[in-house]
C-alpha positions as CSV (number, residue, x, y, z in Angstrom):
1,M,27.7,-36.4,-30.9
2,K,31.2,-37.2,-29.6
3,T,34.1,-35.4,-31.4
4,T,37.8,-35.1,-30.5
5,V,39.3,-31.7,-31.2
6,S,42.7,-30.0,-30.3
7,I,42.2,-26.7,-28.5
8,D,44.9,-24.4,-27.4
9,E,45.3,-25.1,-23.6
10,K,45.9,-21.4,-22.7
11,L,42.9,-20.3,-24.7
12,I,40.5,-22.8,-23.1
13,S,42.0,-22.1,-19.6
14,D,41.5,-18.3,-20.1
15,V,37.9,-18.9,-21.3
16,L,37.0,-21.0,-18.3
17,K,38.6,-18.5,-15.9
18,E,37.1,-15.4,-17.4
19,T,33.6,-16.8,-17.9
20,G,33.2,-19.0,-14.9
21,I,32.1,-21.8,-17.1
22,K,33.0,-25.1,-15.4
23,S,33.6,-27.5,-18.2
24,K,35.4,-27.5,-21.5
25,R,32.4,-29.0,-23.2
26,E,30.1,-26.2,-22.1
27,A,32.7,-23.6,-23.2
28,V,32.9,-25.1,-26.6
29,E,29.1,-25.4,-27.0
30,Q,28.5,-21.8,-25.9
31,S,31.2,-20.6,-28.2
32,L,29.7,-22.4,-31.2
33,R,26.2,-21.1,-30.4
34,H,27.6,-17.5,-30.1
35,L,29.5,-17.9,-33.4
36,L,26.3,-19.1,-35.1
37,S,24.3,-16.2,-33.7
38,L,26.8,-13.7,-34.9
39,T,26.9,-15.2,-38.3
40,R,23.1,-15.1,-38.6
41,Q,23.1,-11.4,-37.4
42,K,25.5,-10.5,-40.2
43,R,22.9,-11.8,-42.8
44,I,20.4,-9.2,-41.7
45,K,20.2,-6.5,-44.4
46,P,20.5,-2.8,-43.3
47,E,17.2,-2.0,-45.0
48,E,15.5,-4.7,-42.8
49,I,16.9,-3.0,-39.7
50,K,15.6,0.4,-40.9
51,K,12.1,-1.0,-41.4
52,S,11.9,-1.9,-37.8
53,R,12.9,1.6,-36.6
54,G,10.4,2.8,-33.9
55,K,8.7,-0.5,-33.8
56,L,10.8,-2.3,-31.2
57,N,9.9,-2.4,-27.5
58,W,13.1,-2.1,-25.4
59,S,11.5,-2.5,-22.0
C-alpha cells in the first residue's frame, strides 16, 4: 500500500545513521512492526507470565 506521510527529517536521518538501515521505507516498516510487538507484549497479563515460570528454555 502506498501512503504519503510527513516525518521529521532529523528523526529519520538519525534512525538511518544509528541503525544502518538503508531506506526510509524499511525504517518505517521496522518501526511499525516494533511498535506493534511492544503493544502486544503489554497485553500479556502478569499472571500469565508467572504461569510460565520455570517452563521456558533460554538456550
